[in-house]
N, C-alpha and C positions, 0 to 999 in steps of 0.2 A: 727557499721556496719549496712548498710541499708538493708531493706527487699529485697527479690529476685525479679528481674525484668526479662522480656523477652529480647532476643537478639535484638529485634526491638527498645528497649529503649536506646541502646548504639550506639555510632558512629562506623563506619566500623572497623572490627578487624585488628589488627596489630600483626604479628607473631614475637615473640622474642625467639631466641635460645641462650642458654648459653653453651659454649663449654669449653674445658680444658685449655685455656690460663689464665694467671694471669689477674686480673682485673674484677673479678666477681661483684665487687661493681658497675661497670658501668651498667651491665645488670640489676641488681636488682633495681638500681635507675631509669633506663629507664622504667621498669614495673610500678613503682610508678608514674612516670610522665604521662604515658599513661592512667593509671587509673584516675588520677586527671583531664585529658583532656576528660574523659567520653568515651574513646574507649574501645571496648572489646579487651582483650589481650589473644592471644593463645601462650602458653609457652611450650618449650621443653628444657630439661636439660640433657646434656650428662652425662655418668658415670664419666668421668674425671672432668666435671664441678662440680659435687657433691663433689669430693675430694678437688678441689681447694677452693670451698666455705667453706668447713670445715677447711681448712688450713688458709685461709686469713681472715675469719670472725668468729664471735661467733654465727652465724645463723645456726640453724639446719633445714634442708629441707628434708622431707621424699622422698623416691624414688617412691612410688606408685602415679600415676597421680592424683587420686582423693584426696589423703591426701596432695599432693603437692599443689594442687589448693586451698585447704582450708588454708594451711599455708601461701601461698602468699596473699590470700584474707585478712587474719587477719593482715598480716604485712603491706599491702599497704592501708588498709581501703577500699578495693573494695566492691562493691555490690555483693551479692551472684549471681553467674552465669557470672559475668563480666570477670573473669579469668578462662580459660579452659586449662588444661594441657594434653599432649599426651605422650604416651610411645614411647620408641626408635624405636619400630617396629610396631607401630599402622598404618598399611597400609590403614585402613578405615578412617583415619582422613581426614578432608577436605583439609588440606594442601598437601596431598599426590597425588592430581590429579588436572589437569588444569580445570576440570569441577566442582571442589569444589568452595566454596565461595572465591572471590578474596580477597587477603590480601597482603599488603606490608610486607616485612620480614627484620628483622635485626638480624644478628648473632653477639652477643655482650656479652662477648669478643669472638673473632674468633681465634681459634688455627691455627697454620700453617698447621697442619694435615687436619683440616676441610677446610682451604683455598685450599689446594692441591686437596682434594676430590671433592670440588665444581667445581674447574677449569677443572677437568678431567671428570666430570659427573659421578662420581662413584656410588652415590645413594645407599650406603651400609646400611644406616639407615634413619630414618624419617627426621632428620635435613638436611642431604645431599639431600634427595629426594625433600623436600620442597623447598630448594634453587634451585634445578634443575627445578622444576615447575615454580618458580618465573622467572627464566631466559627465559625459553621457551615461557612463556605467556607474556613476556615483562612487568612484574610487577616490582615495586621498590624493589631492593635487596641491602642492605647495610651491608658491612662486616667491623667489627671493630677489626683489628689485634692488638695485644700487644706483640711485640717482638723486640729485639734489640741485635745485628744488624740484618738486613735482608740479607739473602743469595741471590745469583742470582736466585735460584729456587723460593724463595718466591716472588721476584720482578717480575719474568716472569709470575708467576701465577696471581699476582695482575694486571699486564698489560693485560693478557688474559681476566680476568674477567671484567676489565674496558672496553675493546673492545666489550664484550658481553652485556654491558649496566649496569653492577653492579657499585656500588659506594664503593670505598675503603676509609674508614675513620679511620685512625690509632688513637689509644688512646694516642694522644700526645697533652696534654692540653697546651694552651697558658698562658701567664702571664700578658697580658696587662690589664686585669680586676682586677689586684692586689689581687689575692686570699689570704685569711687569714687562711684557713684551708683546709684539704684534701677534705672535701665536696665541696668546691668551685671548685677544680680541676675536681672532678667527674661531677659536674653540667655543667662545660664548655663543656665536650664531649657530655653529654646527650643533651644539648641544640643544639649542632651542628647536632646531629642525628634528633632531632625533626624538625629542620629547613629543613633538607633534605626531611622529610616526609610531610612538609607543615602543621605542627601542631603547633598552637599557644601555647605559654608558657610564664612563668615569671621567669624562672631560672636565666636568665641574659639578659641584653639589647643587641640588635644587634649593630654591629659597627655603630657609628654615632648617635645612639639614646642616650638620656640623661640617 
């Protein structure tokens, strides 16, 4: 792990929120990819997401933001200070206000409960508030739902958010790249997210590239 650097040494921050849908592996891999691309990463993990991560993986992530940042830093090989984590009600976090530093935001995975709250502007916690800020400031907001099947309520919320300028990117990996393991399927979705953010990567070639 490299020595500590100032925020000026990193590319612009990207906010990553993990919520209580299945598919925590997508969000964790996205954090790794953003670190590898030299971006600062601002992370929020919901209470339900901690439960999902414990259920779906062998990864142990602490709840306290400072301890969580250190755990994610070690896991991703990030530079000290590159990953910053916020508590669920940290209303002084930069993502809580439009006057804070601009940041694209990805909710990955995005539970249908979070999808509903964001579509309705609930802002009951920092994840929902940060998404609300992204919408009102016309910043890039990507939501990665992982549910099947979708109800009419889910679809209506997705349509509403799309009309507001958000991007709905379901965790539905393709197979034309001939995946040979689960990691290939995860990288397919993470690559699509990075494409939407305009971030270069080498996870997989774009369509038509060798």
